PDB file with SEQRES, HELIX, SHEET and CRYST1 records, atoms N, CA, C and O in Angstrom:
SEQRES   1 A   72  MET LEU GLU TRP LEU LYS PRO ALA ALA PHE LEU GLY SER          
SEQRES   2 A   72  ILE VAL TYR ALA LEU ILE GLY VAL ILE ILE PHE TRP VAL          
SEQRES   3 A   72  SER PHE LEU ILE ILE ASP LYS VAL THR PRO TYR ASP LEU          
SEQRES   4 A   72  TRP GLY GLU ILE VAL GLU LYS GLN ASN VAL ALA LEU GLY          
SEQRES   5 A   72  ILE VAL VAL GLY ALA MET SER LEU GLY ILE CYS ILE ILE          
SEQRES   6 A   72  VAL ALA ALA ALA VAL HIS GLY                                  
HELIX    1 AA1 GLU A    3  LEU A    5  5                                   3    
HELIX    2 AA2 PRO A    7  VAL A   34  1                                  28    
HELIX    3 AA3 LEU A   39  TRP A   40  1                                   2    
HELIX    4 AA4 GLY A   41  GLU A   45  3                                   5    
HELIX    5 AA5 VAL A   49  HIS A   71  1                                  23    
CRYST1    1.000    1.000    1.000  90.00  90.00  90.00 P 1           1          
ATOM      1  N   MET A   1      34.412  -8.587 -20.382  1.00  0.00           N  
ATOM      2  CA  MET A   1      34.687  -9.632 -21.336  1.00  0.00           C  
ATOM      3  C   MET A   1      36.122  -9.525 -21.859  1.00  0.00           C  
ATOM      4  O   MET A   1      36.885 -10.488 -21.776  1.00  0.00           O  
ATOM      5  N   LEU A   2      36.482  -8.393 -22.381  1.00  0.00           N  
ATOM      6  CA  LEU A   2      37.846  -8.197 -22.869  1.00  0.00           C  
ATOM      7  C   LEU A   2      38.643  -7.410 -21.834  1.00  0.00           C  
ATOM      8  O   LEU A   2      39.118  -6.303 -22.090  1.00  0.00           O  
ATOM      9  N   GLU A   3      38.773  -8.016 -20.663  1.00  0.00           N  
ATOM     10  CA  GLU A   3      39.439  -7.391 -19.529  1.00  0.00           C  
ATOM     11  C   GLU A   3      40.905  -7.076 -19.832  1.00  0.00           C  
ATOM     12  O   GLU A   3      41.428  -6.065 -19.363  1.00  0.00           O  
ATOM     13  N   TRP A   4      41.568  -7.928 -20.607  1.00  0.00           N  
ATOM     14  CA  TRP A   4      43.001  -7.760 -20.858  1.00  0.00           C  
ATOM     15  C   TRP A   4      43.290  -6.616 -21.824  1.00  0.00           C  
ATOM     16  O   TRP A   4      44.446  -6.220 -21.972  1.00  0.00           O  
ATOM     17  N   LEU A   5      42.262  -6.076 -22.486  1.00  0.00           N  
ATOM     18  CA  LEU A   5      42.476  -4.951 -23.399  1.00  0.00           C  
ATOM     19  C   LEU A   5      42.471  -3.602 -22.698  1.00  0.00           C  
ATOM     20  O   LEU A   5      42.795  -2.583 -23.309  1.00  0.00           O  
ATOM     21  N   LYS A   6      42.107  -3.586 -21.422  1.00  0.00           N  
ATOM     22  CA  LYS A   6      42.134  -2.329 -20.680  1.00  0.00           C  
ATOM     23  C   LYS A   6      43.583  -1.867 -20.538  1.00  0.00           C  
ATOM     24  O   LYS A   6      44.478  -2.692 -20.356  1.00  0.00           O  
ATOM     25  N   PRO A   7      43.821  -0.565 -20.621  1.00  0.00           N  
ATOM     26  CA  PRO A   7      45.202  -0.061 -20.570  1.00  0.00           C  
ATOM     27  C   PRO A   7      45.966  -0.483 -19.319  1.00  0.00           C  
ATOM     28  O   PRO A   7      47.153  -0.799 -19.405  1.00  0.00           O  
ATOM     29  N   ALA A   8      45.313  -0.494 -18.165  1.00  0.00           N  
ATOM     30  CA  ALA A   8      46.021  -0.853 -16.936  1.00  0.00           C  
ATOM     31  C   ALA A   8      46.447  -2.317 -16.969  1.00  0.00           C  
ATOM     32  O   ALA A   8      47.569  -2.638 -16.576  1.00  0.00           O  
ATOM     33  N   ALA A   9      45.585  -3.197 -17.425  1.00  0.00           N  
ATOM     34  CA  ALA A   9      45.918  -4.618 -17.491  1.00  0.00           C  
ATOM     35  C   ALA A   9      47.003  -4.868 -18.538  1.00  0.00           C  
ATOM     36  O   ALA A   9      47.920  -5.657 -18.313  1.00  0.00           O  
ATOM     37  N   PHE A  10      46.895  -4.200 -19.668  1.00  0.00           N  
ATOM     38  CA  PHE A  10      47.886  -4.369 -20.731  1.00  0.00           C  
ATOM     39  C   PHE A  10      49.252  -3.863 -20.289  1.00  0.00           C  
ATOM     40  O   PHE A  10      50.263  -4.531 -20.508  1.00  0.00           O  
ATOM     41  N   LEU A  11      49.288  -2.691 -19.668  1.00  0.00           N  
ATOM     42  CA  LEU A  11      50.551  -2.127 -19.188  1.00  0.00           C  
ATOM     43  C   LEU A  11      51.142  -2.996 -18.082  1.00  0.00           C  
ATOM     44  O   LEU A  11      52.355  -3.204 -18.041  1.00  0.00           O  
ATOM     45  N   GLY A  12      50.304  -3.499 -17.192  1.00  0.00           N  
ATOM     46  CA  GLY A  12      50.788  -4.391 -16.137  1.00  0.00           C  
ATOM     47  C   GLY A  12      51.409  -5.650 -16.703  1.00  0.00           C  
ATOM     48  O   GLY A  12      52.437  -6.113 -16.209  1.00  0.00           O  
ATOM     49  N   SER A  13      50.794  -6.209 -17.738  1.00  0.00           N  
ATOM     50  CA  SER A  13      51.338  -7.408 -18.376  1.00  0.00           C  
ATOM     51  C   SER A  13      52.697  -7.126 -19.003  1.00  0.00           C  
ATOM     52  O   SER A  13      53.617  -7.936 -18.894  1.00  0.00           O  
ATOM     53  N   ILE A  14      52.820  -5.989 -19.652  1.00  0.00           N  
ATOM     54  CA  ILE A  14      54.094  -5.616 -20.271  1.00  0.00           C  
ATOM     55  C   ILE A  14      55.173  -5.423 -19.213  1.00  0.00           C  
ATOM     56  O   ILE A  14      56.304  -5.876 -19.387  1.00  0.00           O  
ATOM     57  N   VAL A  15      54.826  -4.753 -18.118  1.00  0.00           N  
ATOM     58  CA  VAL A  15      55.802  -4.500 -17.050  1.00  0.00           C  
ATOM     59  C   VAL A  15      56.253  -5.811 -16.427  1.00  0.00           C  
ATOM     60  O   VAL A  15      57.448  -6.014 -16.217  1.00  0.00           O  
ATOM     61  N   TYR A  16      55.308  -6.708 -16.125  1.00  0.00           N  
ATOM     62  CA  TYR A  16      55.677  -7.990 -15.528  1.00  0.00           C  
ATOM     63  C   TYR A  16      56.490  -8.843 -16.501  1.00  0.00           C  
ATOM     64  O   TYR A  16      57.392  -9.565 -16.075  1.00  0.00           O  
ATOM     65  N   ALA A  17      56.194  -8.775 -17.775  1.00  0.00           N  
ATOM     66  CA  ALA A  17      56.980  -9.512 -18.766  1.00  0.00           C  
ATOM     67  C   ALA A  17      58.407  -8.984 -18.811  1.00  0.00           C  
ATOM     68  O   ALA A  17      59.354  -9.768 -18.866  1.00  0.00           O  
ATOM     69  N   LEU A  18      58.570  -7.679 -18.788  1.00  0.00           N  
ATOM     70  CA  LEU A  18      59.915  -7.085 -18.787  1.00  0.00           C  
ATOM     71  C   LEU A  18      60.679  -7.444 -17.520  1.00  0.00           C  
ATOM     72  O   LEU A  18      61.872  -7.742 -17.574  1.00  0.00           O  
ATOM     73  N   ILE A  19      59.994  -7.417 -16.383  1.00  0.00           N  
ATOM     74  CA  ILE A  19      60.638  -7.803 -15.124  1.00  0.00           C  
ATOM     75  C   ILE A  19      61.095  -9.257 -15.196  1.00  0.00           C  
ATOM     76  O   ILE A  19      62.205  -9.582 -14.776  1.00  0.00           O  
ATOM     77  N   GLY A  20      60.241 -10.129 -15.726  1.00  0.00           N  
ATOM     78  CA  GLY A  20      60.593 -11.539 -15.861  1.00  0.00           C  
ATOM     79  C   GLY A  20      61.792 -11.752 -16.762  1.00  0.00           C  
ATOM     80  O   GLY A  20      62.678 -12.546 -16.445  1.00  0.00           O  
ATOM     81  N   VAL A  21      61.826 -11.049 -17.885  1.00  0.00           N  
ATOM     82  CA  VAL A  21      62.951 -11.185 -18.821  1.00  0.00           C  
ATOM     83  C   VAL A  21      64.242 -10.663 -18.192  1.00  0.00           C  
ATOM     84  O   VAL A  21      65.301 -11.265 -18.368  1.00  0.00           O  
ATOM     85  N   ILE A  22      64.164  -9.571 -17.473  1.00  0.00           N  
ATOM     86  CA  ILE A  22      65.353  -9.005 -16.829  1.00  0.00           C  
ATOM     87  C   ILE A  22      65.878  -9.942 -15.744  1.00  0.00           C  
ATOM     88  O   ILE A  22      67.086 -10.156 -15.638  1.00  0.00           O  
ATOM     89  N   ILE A  23      64.973 -10.500 -14.938  1.00  0.00           N  
ATOM     90  CA  ILE A  23      65.398 -11.442 -13.896  1.00  0.00           C  
ATOM     91  C   ILE A  23      66.027 -12.675 -14.529  1.00  0.00           C  
ATOM     92  O   ILE A  23      67.044 -13.171 -14.044  1.00  0.00           O  
ATOM     93  N   PHE A  24      65.430 -13.175 -15.609  1.00  0.00           N  
ATOM     94  CA  PHE A  24      66.005 -14.331 -16.295  1.00  0.00           C  
ATOM     95  C   PHE A  24      67.393 -14.007 -16.831  1.00  0.00           C  
ATOM     96  O   PHE A  24      68.324 -14.796 -16.668  1.00  0.00           O  
ATOM     97  N   TRP A  25      67.533 -12.860 -17.462  1.00  0.00           N  
ATOM     98  CA  TRP A  25      68.818 -12.465 -18.042  1.00  0.00           C  
ATOM     99  C   TRP A  25      69.895 -12.344 -16.966  1.00  0.00           C  
ATOM    100  O   TRP A  25      71.016 -12.819 -17.151  1.00  0.00           O  
ATOM    101  N   VAL A  26      69.559 -11.712 -15.849  1.00  0.00           N  
ATOM    102  CA  VAL A  26      70.525 -11.542 -14.762  1.00  0.00           C  
ATOM    103  C   VAL A  26      70.912 -12.899 -14.172  1.00  0.00           C  
ATOM    104  O   VAL A  26      72.088 -13.149 -13.906  1.00  0.00           O  
ATOM    105  N   SER A  27      69.923 -13.777 -13.966  1.00  0.00           N  
ATOM    106  CA  SER A  27      70.244 -15.090 -13.411  1.00  0.00           C  
ATOM    107  C   SER A  27      71.084 -15.912 -14.385  1.00  0.00           C  
ATOM    108  O   SER A  27      71.962 -16.659 -13.955  1.00  0.00           O  
ATOM    109  N   PHE A  28      70.833 -15.789 -15.679  1.00  0.00           N  
ATOM    110  CA  PHE A  28      71.653 -16.494 -16.660  1.00  0.00           C  
ATOM    111  C   PHE A  28      73.083 -15.966 -16.660  1.00  0.00           C  
ATOM    112  O   PHE A  28      74.029 -16.745 -16.775  1.00  0.00           O  
ATOM    113  N   LEU A  29      73.249 -14.653 -16.534  1.00  0.00           N  
ATOM    114  CA  LEU A  29      74.597 -14.085 -16.458  1.00  0.00           C  
ATOM    115  C   LEU A  29      75.335 -14.564 -15.213  1.00  0.00           C  
ATOM    116  O   LEU A  29      76.537 -14.828 -15.264  1.00  0.00           O  
ATOM    117  N   ILE A  30      74.621 -14.678 -14.101  1.00  0.00           N  
ATOM    118  CA  ILE A  30      75.243 -15.168 -12.872  1.00  0.00           C  
ATOM    119  C   ILE A  30      75.691 -16.616 -13.056  1.00  0.00           C  
ATOM    120  O   ILE A  30      76.798 -16.980 -12.660  1.00  0.00           O  
ATOM    121  N   ILE A  31      74.837 -17.437 -13.651  1.00  0.00           N  
ATOM    122  CA  ILE A  31      75.196 -18.834 -13.886  1.00  0.00           C  
ATOM    123  C   ILE A  31      76.376 -18.929 -14.856  1.00  0.00           C  
ATOM    124  O   ILE A  31      77.252 -19.777 -14.688  1.00  0.00           O  
ATOM    125  N   ASP A  32      76.399 -18.070 -15.855  1.00  0.00           N  
ATOM    126  CA  ASP A  32      77.516 -18.057 -16.808  1.00  0.00           C  
ATOM    127  C   ASP A  32      78.822 -17.695 -16.107  1.00  0.00           C  
ATOM    128  O   ASP A  32      79.869 -18.249 -16.440  1.00  0.00           O  
ATOM    129  N   LYS A  33      78.782 -16.781 -15.146  1.00  0.00           N  
ATOM    130  CA  LYS A  33      79.995 -16.380 -14.428  1.00  0.00           C  
ATOM    131  C   LYS A  33      80.429 -17.453 -13.437  1.00  0.00           C  
ATOM    132  O   LYS A  33      81.623 -17.595 -13.175  1.00  0.00           O  
ATOM    133  N   VAL A  34      79.486 -18.211 -12.880  1.00  0.00           N  
ATOM    134  CA  VAL A  34      79.807 -19.223 -11.877  1.00  0.00           C  
ATOM    135  C   VAL A  34      80.450 -20.456 -12.511  1.00  0.00           C  
ATOM    136  O   VAL A  34      81.313 -21.088 -11.901  1.00  0.00           O  
ATOM    137  N   THR A  35      80.038 -20.799 -13.724  1.00  0.00           N  
ATOM    138  CA  THR A  35      80.593 -21.978 -14.378  1.00  0.00           C  
ATOM    139  C   THR A  35      82.055 -21.726 -14.759  1.00  0.00           C  
ATOM    140  O   THR A  35      82.434 -20.595 -15.062  1.00  0.00           O  
ATOM    141  N   PRO A  36      82.873 -22.784 -14.744  1.00  0.00           N  
ATOM    142  CA  PRO A  36      84.307 -22.583 -14.987  1.00  0.00           C  
ATOM    143  C   PRO A  36      84.688 -22.346 -16.450  1.00  0.00           C  
ATOM    144  O   PRO A  36      85.860 -22.096 -16.732  1.00  0.00           O  
ATOM    145  N   TYR A  37      83.755 -22.414 -17.375  1.00  0.00           N  
ATOM    146  CA  TYR A  37      84.065 -22.212 -18.785  1.00  0.00           C  
ATOM    147  C   TYR A  37      83.042 -21.272 -19.407  1.00  0.00           C  
ATOM    148  O   TYR A  37      82.004 -20.988 -18.808  1.00  0.00           O  
ATOM    149  N   ASP A  38      83.334 -20.800 -20.593  1.00  0.00           N  
ATOM    150  CA  ASP A  38      82.465 -19.872 -21.304  1.00  0.00           C  
ATOM    151  C   ASP A  38      81.323 -20.642 -21.961  1.00  0.00           C  
ATOM    152  O   ASP A  38      81.540 -21.371 -22.929  1.00  0.00           O  
ATOM    153  N   LEU A  39      80.113 -20.481 -21.439  1.00  0.00           N  
ATOM    154  CA  LEU A  39      78.970 -21.224 -21.969  1.00  0.00           C  
ATOM    155  C   LEU A  39      78.730 -20.910 -23.440  1.00  0.00           C  
ATOM    156  O   LEU A  39      78.540 -21.816 -24.252  1.00  0.00           O  
ATOM    157  N   TRP A  40      78.741 -19.638 -23.777  1.00  0.00           N  
ATOM    158  CA  TRP A  40      78.447 -19.238 -25.153  1.00  0.00           C  
ATOM    159  C   TRP A  40      79.480 -19.799 -26.126  1.00  0.00           C  
ATOM    160  O   TRP A  40      79.127 -20.276 -27.204  1.00  0.00           O  
ATOM    161  N   GLY A  41      80.740 -19.742 -25.750  1.00  0.00           N  
ATOM    162  CA  GLY A  41      81.799 -20.267 -26.613  1.00  0.00           C  
ATOM    163  C   GLY A  41      81.705 -21.772 -26.788  1.00  0.00           C  
ATOM    164  O   GLY A  41      81.934 -22.290 -27.881  1.00  0.00           O  
ATOM    165  N   GLU A  42      81.370 -22.474 -25.718  1.00  0.00           N  
ATOM    166  CA  GLU A  42      81.229 -23.929 -25.794  1.00  0.00           C  
ATOM    167  C   GLU A  42      80.058 -24.328 -26.686  1.00  0.00           C  
ATOM    168  O   GLU A  42      80.171 -25.253 -27.490  1.00  0.00           O  
ATOM    169  N   ILE A  43      78.940 -23.632 -26.544  1.00  0.00           N  
ATOM    170  CA  ILE A  43      77.737 -24.019 -27.290  1.00  0.00           C  
ATOM    171  C   ILE A  43      77.831 -23.599 -28.748  1.00  0.00           C  
ATOM    172  O   ILE A  43      77.532 -24.394 -29.639  1.00  0.00           O  
ATOM    173  N   VAL A  44      78.239 -22.370 -29.004  1.00  0.00           N  
ATOM    174  CA  VAL A  44      78.222 -21.839 -30.370  1.00  0.00           C  
ATOM    175  C   VAL A  44      79.472 -22.219 -31.150  1.00  0.00           C  
ATOM    176  O   VAL A  44      79.382 -22.732 -32.266  1.00  0.00           O  
ATOM    177  N   GLU A  45      80.625 -21.970 -30.572  1.00  0.00           N  
ATOM    178  CA  GLU A  45      81.858 -22.178 -31.321  1.00  0.00           C  
ATOM    179  C   GLU A  45      82.282 -23.643 -31.382  1.00  0.00           C  
ATOM    180  O   GLU A  45      82.729 -24.120 -32.425  1.00  0.00           O  
ATOM    181  N   LYS A  46      82.143 -24.353 -30.269  1.00  0.00           N  
ATOM    182  CA  LYS A  46      82.577 -25.754 -30.234  1.00  0.00           C  
ATOM    183  C   LYS A  46      81.435 -26.739 -30.502  1.00  0.00           C  
ATOM    184  O   LYS A  46      81.653 -27.950 -30.525  1.00  0.00           O  
ATOM    185  N   GLN A  47      80.219 -26.219 -30.704  1.00  0.00           N  
ATOM    186  CA  GLN A  47      79.046 -27.043 -31.035  1.00  0.00           C  
ATOM    187  C   GLN A  47      78.807 -28.153 -29.997  1.00  0.00           C  
ATOM    188  O   GLN A  47      78.551 -29.301 -30.362  1.00  0.00           O  
ATOM    189  N   ASN A  48      78.891 -27.813 -28.732  1.00  0.00           N  
ATOM    190  CA  ASN A  48      78.685 -28.771 -27.646  1.00  0.00           C  
ATOM    191  C   ASN A  48      77.178 -28.950 -27.430  1.00  0.00           C  
ATOM    192  O   ASN A  48      76.546 -28.164 -26.724  1.00  0.00           O  
ATOM    193  N   VAL A  49      76.614 -29.988 -28.042  1.00  0.00           N  
ATOM    194  CA  VAL A  49      75.167 -30.220 -28.000  1.00  0.00           C  
ATOM    195  C   VAL A  49      74.711 -30.585 -26.586  1.00  0.00           C  
ATOM    196  O   VAL A  49      73.665 -30.120 -26.134  1.00  0.00           O  
ATOM    197  N   ALA A  50      75.483 -31.407 -25.894  1.00  0.00           N  
ATOM    198  CA  ALA A  50      75.102 -31.823 -24.545  1.00  0.00           C  
ATOM    199  C   ALA A  50      75.005 -30.616 -23.612  1.00  0.00           C  
ATOM    200  O   ALA A  50      74.062 -30.517 -22.826  1.00  0.00           O  
ATOM    201  N   LEU A  51      75.952 -29.718 -23.692  1.00  0.00           N  
ATOM    202  CA  LEU A  51      75.908 -28.515 -22.868  1.00  0.00           C  
ATOM    203  C   LEU A  51      74.742 -27.628 -23.277  1.00  0.00           C  
ATOM    204  O   LEU A  51      74.119 -26.997 -22.424  1.00  0.00           O  
ATOM    205  N   GLY A  52      74.439 -27.571 -24.565  1.00  0.00           N  
ATOM    206  CA  GLY A  52      73.291 -26.806 -25.035  1.00  0.00           C  
ATOM    207  C   GLY A  52      71.988 -27.327 -24.448  1.00  0.00           C  
ATOM    208  O   GLY A  52      71.117 -26.543 -24.070  1.00  0.00           O  
ATOM    209  N   ILE A  53      71.852 -28.643 -24.371  1.00  0.00           N  
ATOM    210  CA  ILE A  53      70.642 -29.239 -23.791  1.00  0.00           C  
ATOM    211  C   ILE A  53      70.551 -28.928 -22.302  1.00  0.00           C  
ATOM    212  O   ILE A  53      69.478 -28.595 -21.797  1.00  0.00           O  
ATOM    213  N   VAL A  54      71.673 -29.035 -21.603  1.00  0.00           N  
ATOM    214  CA  VAL A  54      71.688 -28.736 -20.169  1.00  0.00           C  
ATOM    215  C   VAL A  54      71.358 -27.267 -19.910  1.00  0.00           C  
ATOM    216  O   VAL A  54      70.568 -26.957 -19.018  1.00  0.00           O  
ATOM    217  N   VAL A  55      71.950 -26.375 -20.672  1.00  0.00           N  
ATOM    218  CA  VAL A  55      71.691 -24.941 -20.497  1.00  0.00           C  
ATOM    219  C   VAL A  55      70.238 -24.618 -20.872  1.00  0.00           C  
ATOM    220  O   VAL A  55      69.609 -23.781 -20.224  1.00  0.00           O  
ATOM    221  N   GLY A  56      69.702 -25.269 -21.906  1.00  0.00           N  
ATOM    222  CA  GLY A  56      68.304 -25.065 -22.265  1.00  0.00           C  
ATOM    223  C   GLY A  56      67.368 -25.518 -21.168  1.00  0.00           C  
ATOM    224  O   GLY A  56      66.400 -24.824 -20.857  1.00  0.00           O  
ATOM    225  N   ALA A  57      67.637 -26.672 -20.576  1.00  0.00           N  
ATOM    226  CA  ALA A  57      66.813 -27.162 -19.468  1.00  0.00           C  
ATOM    227  C   ALA A  57      66.921 -26.241 -18.256  1.00  0.00           C  
ATOM    228  O   ALA A  57      65.931 -25.977 -17.573  1.00  0.00           O  
ATOM    229  N   MET A  58      68.130 -25.760 -18.000  1.00  0.00           N  
ATOM    230  CA  MET A  58      68.333 -24.834 -16.893  1.00  0.00           C  
ATOM    231  C   MET A  58      67.585 -23.525 -17.143  1.00  0.00           C  
ATOM    232  O   MET A  58      67.004 -22.958 -16.217  1.00  0.00           O  
ATOM    233  N   SER A  59      67.596 -23.051 -18.367  1.00  0.00           N  
ATOM    234  CA  SER A  59      66.887 -21.827 -18.721  1.00  0.00           C  
ATOM    235  C   SER A  59      65.380 -21.996 -18.541  1.00  0.00           C  
ATOM    236  O   SER A  59      64.707 -21.102 -18.028  1.00  0.00           O  
ATOM    237  N   LEU A  60      64.857 -23.136 -18.963  1.00  0.00           N  
ATOM    238  CA  LEU A  60      63.428 -23.396 -18.760  1.00  0.00           C  
ATOM    239  C   LEU A  60      63.079 -23.435 -17.280  1.00  0.00           C  
ATOM    240  O   LEU A  60      62.037 -22.920 -16.874  1.00  0.00           O  
ATOM    241  N   GLY A  61      63.938 -24.039 -16.477  1.00  0.00           N  
ATOM    242  CA  GLY A  61      63.706 -24.074 -15.036  1.00  0.00           C  
ATOM    243  C   GLY A  61      63.690 -22.681 -14.430  1.00  0.00           C  
ATOM    244  O   GLY A  61      62.826 -22.369 -13.611  1.00  0.00           O  
ATOM    245  N   ILE A  62      64.636 -21.845 -14.827  1.00  0.00           N  
ATOM    246  CA  ILE A  62      64.675 -20.468 -14.337  1.00  0.00           C  
ATOM    247  C   ILE A  62      63.421 -19.720 -14.770  1.00  0.00           C  
ATOM    248  O   ILE A  62      62.841 -18.970 -13.984  1.00  0.00           O  
ATOM    249  N   CYS A  63      63.001 -19.922 -16.013  1.00  0.00           N  
ATOM    250  CA  CYS A  63      61.803 -19.249 -16.510  1.00  0.00           C  
ATOM    251  C   CYS A  63      60.554 -19.674 -15.742  1.00  0.00           C  
ATOM    252  O   CYS A  63      59.695 -18.843 -15.448  1.00  0.00           O  
ATOM    253  N   ILE A  64      60.450 -20.947 -15.419  1.00  0.00           N  
ATOM    254  CA  ILE A  64      59.295 -21.424 -14.653  1.00  0.00           C  
ATOM    255  C   ILE A  64      59.283 -20.803 -13.258  1.00  0.00           C  
ATOM    256  O   ILE A  64      58.232 -20.397 -12.762  1.00  0.00           O  
ATOM    257  N   ILE A  65      60.445 -20.734 -12.633  1.00  0.00           N  
ATOM    258  CA  ILE A  65      60.534 -20.136 -11.295  1.00  0.00           C  
ATOM    259  C   ILE A  65      60.179 -18.652 -11.348  1.00  0.00           C  
ATOM    260  O   ILE A  65      59.434 -18.165 -10.497  1.00  0.00           O  
ATOM    261  N   VAL A  66      60.702 -17.930 -12.335  1.00  0.00           N  
ATOM    262  CA  VAL A  66      60.403 -16.498 -12.456  1.00  0.00           C  
ATOM    263  C   VAL A  66      58.917 -16.285 -12.748  1.00  0.00           C  
ATOM    264  O   VAL A  66      58.300 -15.383 -12.181  1.00  0.00           O  
ATOM    265  N   ALA A  67      58.339 -17.106 -13.626  1.00  0.00           N  
ATOM    266  CA  ALA A  67      56.916 -16.969 -13.943  1.00  0.00           C  
ATOM    267  C   ALA A  67      56.054 -17.235 -12.731  1.00  0.00           C  
ATOM    268  O   ALA A  67      55.065 -16.537 -12.510  1.00  0.00           O  
ATOM    269  N   ALA A  68      56.414 -18.237 -11.937  1.00  0.00           N  
ATOM    270  CA  ALA A  68      55.653 -18.532 -10.728  1.00  0.00           C  
ATOM    271  C   ALA A  68      55.777 -17.397  -9.711  1.00  0.00           C  
ATOM    272  O   ALA A  68      54.810 -17.058  -9.029  1.00  0.00           O  
ATOM    273  N   ALA A  69      56.969 -16.817  -9.617  1.00  0.00           N  
ATOM    274  CA  ALA A  69      57.159 -15.700  -8.679  1.00  0.00           C  
ATOM    275  C   ALA A  69      56.392 -14.463  -9.107  1.00  0.00           C  
ATOM    276  O   ALA A  69      55.823 -13.761  -8.271  1.00  0.00           O  
ATOM    277  N   VAL A  70      56.373 -14.194 -10.406  1.00  0.00           N  
ATOM    278  CA  VAL A  70      55.668 -13.009 -10.897  1.00  0.00           C  
ATOM    279  C   VAL A  70      54.153 -13.222 -10.822  1.00  0.00           C  
ATOM    280  O   VAL A  70      53.406 -12.298 -10.500  1.00  0.00           O  
ATOM    281  N   HIS A  71      53.714 -14.433 -11.120  1.00  0.00           N  
ATOM    282  CA  HIS A  71      52.276 -14.726 -11.120  1.00  0.00           C  
ATOM    283  C   HIS A  71      51.707 -14.715  -9.710  1.00  0.00           C  
ATOM    284  O   HIS A  71      50.556 -14.326  -9.511  1.00  0.00           O  
ATOM    285  N   GLY A  72      52.479 -15.126  -8.754  1.00  0.00           N  
ATOM    286  CA  GLY A  72      52.020 -15.094  -7.361  1.00  0.00           C  
ATOM    287  C   GLY A  72      51.580 -16.384  -6.937  1.00  0.00           C  
ATOM    288  O   GLY A  72      51.159 -16.547  -5.792  1.00  0.00           O  
TER     289      GLY A  72                                                      
END                                                                             
């Protein structure tokens, strides 16, 4: 009934979550290096809302791909 409370299942979930976050972080860093401008500076310092929306959508897309890959 409470299968997810077993230590092996709980630890597996934590490990897969960490793997997903690390893959997302690395892919975001790669995208940040590929773009010709500083994403963080444009979004935070210059308040570029349009770029923020695009980067948010891109981040969601990366997260969906990573979740699908981890889930199988």
